[in-house]
C-alpha positions in Angstrom: -10.1 -17.6 8.0 -11.9 -15.7 10.7 -11.0 -12.1 11.1 -12.3 -9.1 13.1 -15.5 -7.3 12.1 -15.1 -3.7 11.0 -18.6 -2.3 10.9 -19.1 1.4 12.0 -22.8 1.2 10.9 -21.9 3.2 7.9 -24.7 4.0 5.4 -24.9 2.1 2.2 -26.6 4.6 -0.1 -24.7 7.6 -1.6 -27.5 10.0 -0.4 -26.9 8.9 3.2 -23.1 9.2 2.9 -20.9 12.2 3.6 -18.2 13.2 1.1 -15.6 11.4 3.3 -17.5 8.1 3.7 -15.7 4.9 3.4 -18.6 3.0 2.0 -18.3 1.6 -1.4 -20.7 2.9 -4.1 -23.5 0.5 -4.9 -23.1 -1.7 -7.9 -25.1 -0.9 -10.9 -28.1 -3.1 -11.6 -27.4 -5.9 -14.0 -29.7 -6.5 -16.8 -32.1 -9.5 -16.5 -30.7 -12.6 -18.0 -34.2 -13.6 -19.1 -35.1 -12.3 -22.6 -38.4 -10.6 -22.9 -41.2 -12.5 -24.6 -43.1 -11.2 -27.7 -46.4 -11.2 -25.7 -45.0 -9.0 -22.9 -42.9 -6.6 -24.9 -44.3 -6.7 -28.4 -40.9 -7.5 -29.8 -39.4 -10.9 -30.8 -37.3 -12.8 -28.3 -33.6 -12.4 -28.9 -31.7 -15.4 -30.2 -28.7 -16.8 -28.5 -26.5 -15.2 -31.2 -28.1 -11.8 -30.5 -27.5 -12.2 -26.8 -23.9 -13.1 -27.4 -23.4 -10.1 -29.6 -24.9 -7.9 -26.8 -22.5 -9.3 -24.3 -19.5 -8.6 -26.6 -20.8 -5.1 -27.1 -21.1 -4.6 -23.4 -17.5 -5.8 -22.9 -16.2 -3.6 -25.7 -17.6 -0.4 -24.1 -16.0 -1.2 -20.7 -13.8 1.7 -19.7 -10.6 1.9 -17.6 -10.9 3.1 -14.0 -10.2 6.8 -13.8 -10.5 7.5 -10.1 -10.2 5.7 -6.8 -13.9 5.9 -6.0 -14.7 3.6 -8.9 -12.7 0.9 -7.2 -15.6 0.6 -4.8 -17.6 -1.0 -7.7 -15.1 -3.7 -8.2 -14.8 -7.2 -6.6 -13.4 -7.0 -4.1 -14.5 -3.4 -3.4 -11.7 -1.0 -2.4 -12.9 1.9 -0.3 -11.0 4.9 1.3 -11.8 6.6 4.6 -10.1 9.5 6.2 -8.7 8.6 9.6 -10.8 11.1 11.5 -14.0 9.6 10.2 -13.5 6.3 12.0 -13.0 6.3 15.7 -10.0 4.3 16.6 -12.0 1.9 18.7 -13.7 0.7 15.5 -10.5 -0.4 13.9 -9.6 -4.1 13.9 -7.2 -4.9 16.7 -4.1 -5.5 14.4 -4.8 -2.1 12.7 -5.2 -0.3 16.0 -1.9 -1.8 17.2 -0.1 -0.7 14.0 -1.5 2.8 14.3 -1.2 3.5 18.0 2.1 1.8 18.7 4.1 2.4 15.5 2.7 4.9 13.0 1.0 7.6 15.1 4.0 8.2 17.4 6.3 8.5 14.4 4.2 10.9 12.4 3.5 13.1 15.5 7.2 13.2 16.5 8.9 16.6 16.4 12.4 15.6 17.3 13.6 13.7 14.2 17.0 15.1 13.5 20.1 13.7 15.3 21.5 16.1 17.9 24.9 14.6 17.4 25.2 16.2 13.9 23.5 19.4 14.7 26.5 21.7 14.2 27.3 20.1 10.8 23.8 20.4 9.5 23.3 24.0 10.6 26.6 25.0 9.2 25.7 23.4 5.8 22.2 24.9 5.6 23.2 28.2 7.3 20.2 28.5 9.6 19.1 27.0 12.9 16.6 24.2 12.2 13.4 24.8 13.9 10.1 22.9 13.3 8.1 26.2 13.2 9.0 29.9 13.2 6.0 30.8 15.4 6.1 27.8 17.8 9.8 27.5 18.3 10.5 23.9 19.1 13.7 22.0 18.9 13.7 19.2 16.3 16.8 17.5 17.6 17.2 14.4 19.8 20.0 12.1 20.8 20.2 8.4 20.0 17.8 8.5 17.1 20.4 6.5 15.2 23.3 4.3 16.3 26.8 5.9 16.2 27.7 3.7 13.3 24.8 4.9 11.2 25.0 8.7 11.9 27.4 9.7 9.1 25.8 7.5 6.4 22.3 8.7 7.4 23.2 12.4 7.2 25.1 11.9 3.9 22.0 10.1 2.5 19.6 12.8 3.6 21.8 15.5 2.0 22.0 13.5 -1.2 18.3 13.0 -1.3 17.7 16.8 -0.8 20.2 17.6 -3.6 18.6 15.0 -5.9 15.1 16.5 -5.2 16.4 20.0 -5.9 18.1 19.0 -9.1 15.3 17.0 -10.5 12.1 18.7 -9.3 9.8 19.6 -12.1 12.1 18.4 -14.9 12.7 14.7 -14.7 10.8 11.5 -15.6 9.1 9.6 -12.8 11.7 6.8 -13.0 14.5 9.2 -12.4 12.6 10.7 -9.4 12.3 7.2 -8.0 16.0 6.5 -8.5 17.3 9.8 -7.2 14.9 10.7 -4.4 12.8 7.7 -3.3 14.7 4.5 -3.6 17.8 5.8 -1.7 15.7 6.3 1.5 14.5 2.7 1.4 18.0 1.5 0.7 19.2 3.4 3.8 16.3 2.1 5.8 17.3 -1.5 5.1 21.0 -0.8 6.1 20.2 0.7 9.5 21.9 -1.2 12.4 18.6 -2.1 14.2 17.4 -3.9 11.1 20.6 -6.1 10.8 21.4 -9.4 12.3 25.0 -10.5 12.3 25.7 -7.7 9.8 23.1 -9.0 7.4 20.0 -7.1 6.4 16.7 -8.4 7.6 14.8 -6.2 5.2 15.1 -5.7 1.4 14.0 -3.0 -0.9 12.3 -4.2 -4.1 12.0 -2.2 -7.4 8.8 -3.6 -8.8 7.8 -1.0 -11.3 7.6 -3.6 -14.1 6.0 -6.4 -12.0 2.3 -7.1 -12.8 -0.3 -8.8 -10.7 0.0 -12.6 -11.5 -2.0 -14.6 -12.2 -4.5 -12.1 -13.6 -7.4 -13.9 -11.8 -6.2 -12.0 -8.7 -7.1 -8.7 -10.2 -10.2 -6.9 -9.1 -13.1 -7.3 -11.6 -16.2 -5.4 -12.5 -19.4 -7.5 -11.9 -21.3 -5.2 -14.2 -18.7 -5.1 -16.9 -18.6 -1.4 -16.5 -14.8 -1.3 -16.0 -11.9 -3.2 -17.6 -10.4 -5.6 -15.1 -7.7 -3.7 -13.4 -4.1 -5.0 -13.4 -2.0 -2.3 -12.0 1.7 -2.1 -10.9 3.3 -0.1 -8.1 6.9 1.2 -7.9 8.6 -0.1 -4.8 8.1 -2.5 -1.9 9.9 -3.5 1.3 9.9 -7.2 2.2 11.2 -9.5 4.9 14.5 -11.0 3.8 14.2 -14.8 4.0 17.0 -17.4 4.3 17.8 -19.8 1.6 16.2 -22.6 3.7 13.0 -20.6 4.1 12.8 -20.0 0.4 13.3 -23.7 -0.3 10.4 -24.5 2.0 8.1 -22.1 0.1 9.4 -23.3 -3.3 8.3 -26.8 -2.5 4.9 -25.8 -1.3 1.6 -26.6 -2.9 -0.6 -23.5 -3.6 -4.3 -23.1 -4.2 -3.9 -20.3 -6.8 -2.8 -21.8 -10.2 0.2 -20.4 -11.9 3.7 -19.5 -10.6 4.8 -20.7 -7.2 4.1 -17.5 -5.1 3.1 -16.3 -1.7 1.9 -12.9 -2.9 0.2 -11.3 -5.9 3.2 -11.6 -8.2 4.7 -14.3 -10.3 8.2 -13.1 -11.1 11.2 -15.0 -9.7 12.7 -12.1 -7.7 9.4 -11.2 -5.9 7.1 -14.3 -5.8 8.6 -15.6 -2.5 9.1 -12.3 -0.8 6.9 -11.4 2.2 6.1 -7.8 1.2 4.5 -5.6 3.9 5.1 -2.1 2.6 4.1 -0.9 -0.8 4.9 2.4 -2.5 3.5 4.2 -5.5 5.2 7.4 -6.9 3.6 10.0 -9.0 5.0 13.2 -10.6 1.8 14.1 -12.5 -1.9 14.5 -11.7 -2.9 10.8 -11.9 -4.2 9.3 -8.7 -1.7 6.9 -7.2 -4.3 5.3 -5.0 -5.8 3.6 -8.1 -2.6 1.5 -8.4 -2.2 0.9 -4.7 -5.8 0.0 -4.3 -5.7 -2.5 -7.1 -2.4 -4.0 -6.0 -3.4 -4.5 -2.4 -6.8 -5.8 -3.3 -5.0 -8.5 -5.3 -2.9 -9.3 -2.2 -5.9 -9.9 -0.1 -7.6 -12.0 -2.8 -4.4 -14.1 -2.8 -4.5 -14.4 1.0 -8.2 -15.5 1.0 -7.6 -18.2 -1.6 -4.5 -19.6 0.1 -5.9 -19.4 3.6 -3.4 -16.8 4.8 -4.3 -14.4 7.7 -6.8 -11.8 6.4 -6.7 -9.7 9.6 -3.1 -8.6 9.2 -3.0 -5.1 7.8 -0.5 -3.8 5.2 1.1 -0.4 4.7 0.8 1.8 1.6 2.9 4.9 0.9 2.0 7.5 -1.7 4.8 9.8 -3.0 3.2 12.7 -4.7 6.1 14.7 -6.1 7.8 16.0 -2.9 5.0 15.0 -0.4 4.8 11.6 1.3 1.7 10.2 2.9 1.0 6.9 4.6 -2.1 4.7 4.5 -3.1 1.5 6.4 -5.0 -1.1 4.4 -7.0 -4.0 5.8 -9.6 -6.5 4.7 -13.0 -6.0 6.2 -15.6 -8.8 6.3 -18.9 -8.1 4.4 -21.2 -11.0 3.4 -20.2 -14.5 4.5 -17.1 -15.3 2.5 -16.7 -11.8 1.1 -14.6 -8.8 2.0 -13.8 -5.3 1.0 -10.4 -3.7 1.3 -10.4 -0.6 3.5 -7.7 2.1 3.2 -7.4 4.3 6.3 -5.5 7.6 6.0 -3.8 9.6 4.7 -1.3 10.7 7.4 1.5 13.1 6.4 5.0 11.6 6.9 7.2 14.4 5.6 8.5 15.9 2.3 11.7 16.2 0.3 11.9 20.0 0.3 13.9 20.2 3.5 16.4 18.3 5.7 13.8 18.2 8.4 11.2 16.8 6.1 13.5 14.1 4.9 14.5 13.1 8.4 10.7 12.9 9.2 10.2 10.5 6.3 13.0 8.3 7.5 11.6 8.4 11.1 8.2 7.1 9.9 9.9 4.5 7.7 11.8 3.2 10.7 8.5 2.8 12.6 7.0 0.9 9.7 10.1 -1.3 9.5 9.9 -2.1 13.2 6.3 -3.2 12.8 7.3 -5.4 9.8 9.9 -7.2 11.9 8.2 -7.3 15.3 4.6 -8.1 14.1 4.4 -9.0 10.5 7.3 -11.4 10.4 6.3 -13.5 13.4 2.8 -13.9 12.0 4.2 -14.8 8.5 6.4 -17.5 10.1 3.6 -18.9 12.3 0.7 -18.8 9.9 2.2 -18.9 6.3 5.6 -20.4 6.3 4.6 -23.2 8.7 1.8 -24.3 6.2 4.5 -25.6 3.8 6.8 -27.3 6.3 
């Protein structure tokens, strides 16, 4: 599948690269497969058994990936660049559209709290809600939500703030997901603009226990330096398909052996779900981008092997305790037939320490959901679902 070139003439050697470079680290040199002769080295040539033992030893000393930079040494490489390093004109067109028309306006919005419930919110929290005490700017706007959604949205935001206050610093990650994160995605899927005939067009998936499947989709280390990475993430948002659409996919023939699946999973409740938004939650000091980088690399490997559109970006969200950030991931062509996965970000999308911060999160999630329905779903139907009809 042809897809846009993403080549900002970045250097390829660490000494030429700034600390914010998106370039993957060079792979370590592999040992020569040819055994040295006695004449050249003064030592006897190793037998096949000795060489096999050496290979087993090399495999046994492989280590787990500890930081996201090491993902740049895997196949496919996964690299991370800060948004300000890359001029927007360098981004592939689908990424540029996602950023300029959906994500950027949402993260830069100030007016994210519904004016219609201003009196109720200020009474509850006993202070006028301003975005900044020095630059006094109103944070209210009308018609952010439909009248039928207003009360449920305000109630959900209040509940999430209470849940964050009650659980901050003293709960397990799974409880933080259940009390603070998942409710916002549930509310997102229930908003009137994302319904058709009263039915949800989106669905929130709890995928904490779902591995990459088959394991051949996992990024691998060509130098055997790192253990092949099979990581999980916590949540996802997918397009809700009809029974008829799922039947079409169920009858399809796929290039990747294993379970019938259109994504990087093999479980019954996720394998036929078009996931466009992936979320990893952390309440400790571990890097959530290791999980997200591995998970989304497997998605693009699946796309390449099945002939799905490689140019279509995907959205990744990191929840680090109270702070939420958003990344855009895309496959970037390298050598003929090869690619790397490029993450672009992070961009702040709010936090769960205040009502304003939670409304900001929901505002950005609405933008991501609109992209999922307006851009991702049509491409899915035209270029993936149609393959199996």
